[in-house]
C-alpha positions as CSV (number, residue, x, y, z in Angstrom):
1,X,-34.1,92.6,215.8
2,X,-37.7,93.5,214.5
3,X,-38.0,96.9,215.3
4,X,-34.6,97.4,213.3
5,X,-36.1,95.9,210.7
6,X,-38.9,98.4,210.7
7,X,-36.8,100.8,211.3
8,X,-34.6,99.8,207.8
9,X,-37.9,99.3,206.2
10,X,-39.6,103.1,206.9
11,X,-36.1,104.8,206.1
12,X,-36.3,102.6,202.7
13,X,-40.0,104.1,202.0
14,X,-39.4,107.4,203.2
15,X,-36.3,107.7,201.2
16,X,-38.1,106.6,197.6
17,X,-40.9,109.5,198.3
18,X,-40.2,111.6,195.4
19,X,-37.8,109.4,193.2
20,X,-38.5,105.9,191.0
21,X,-38.0,102.9,192.5
22,X,-35.5,101.8,190.1
23,X,-33.2,105.0,190.5
24,X,-33.0,104.5,194.3
25,X,-32.6,100.9,194.2
26,X,-29.5,101.4,191.8
27,X,-27.7,104.2,194.1
28,X,-28.6,102.1,197.0
29,X,-26.4,99.1,195.2
30,X,-24.0,101.7,194.1
31,X,-23.4,102.7,197.5
32,X,-23.4,99.5,199.1
33,X,-20.8,98.3,196.3
34,X,-18.8,101.6,197.4
35,X,-18.7,100.9,201.2
36,X,-17.5,97.3,200.3
37,X,-15.0,98.2,198.0
38,X,-13.7,100.9,200.9
39,X,-14.0,97.7,203.7
40,X,-11.9,95.7,201.3
41,X,-9.1,98.8,200.7
42,X,-8.7,98.4,204.7
43,X,-8.2,94.6,204.6
44,X,-5.7,95.1,201.8
45,X,-4.1,98.1,203.7
46,X,-3.9,96.2,206.7
47,X,-2.9,99.5,208.5
48,X,-3.2,99.7,212.5
49,X,-6.1,102.4,213.2
50,X,-7.2,103.1,209.4
51,X,-10.8,101.9,210.0
52,X,-12.5,105.7,210.4
53,X,-10.1,106.6,207.4
54,X,-11.6,104.0,205.2
55,X,-15.4,103.8,206.7
56,X,-15.4,107.7,206.0
57,X,-13.9,107.1,202.4
58,X,-16.7,104.5,202.2
59,X,-19.5,106.7,203.6
60,X,-18.6,109.9,201.6
61,X,-18.4,107.8,198.3
62,X,-21.8,106.1,198.8
63,X,-23.0,109.3,199.6
64,X,-22.2,110.9,196.2
65,X,-24.3,108.1,194.5
66,X,-27.4,110.6,195.6
67,X,-30.0,109.8,198.4
68,X,-30.2,105.8,197.6
69,X,-26.0,105.8,198.4
70,X,-27.0,107.9,201.4
71,X,-29.3,105.4,202.9
72,X,-27.3,102.4,201.8
73,X,-24.2,104.0,203.6
74,X,-27.1,104.8,207.0
75,X,-28.3,101.0,206.9
76,X,-24.3,99.8,206.7
77,X,-23.4,101.8,209.1
78,X,-25.8,101.0,211.6
79,X,-25.3,97.5,210.9
80,X,-21.5,97.5,211.5
81,X,-21.7,99.5,215.0
82,X,-24.7,96.9,216.2
83,X,-21.8,94.1,215.4
84,X,-19.4,95.9,217.2
């Protein structure tokens, strides 16, 4: 778990190399919100085997936010894959 936390922190630091922290964190927040919206829509749809579509949609929407959104999508995907 410490290794995973270290990797997440390092990826955050490397992702902010040329942008300001506030814009990166704003993009990350919005990207996480996109992922949450896709998850909520998946639960509402309650359709068998639809999880891949909604996960891909959440990743796409988050990635459109910028580097912060890409980072949030990667971290959320990493944690969700680890939980399964």
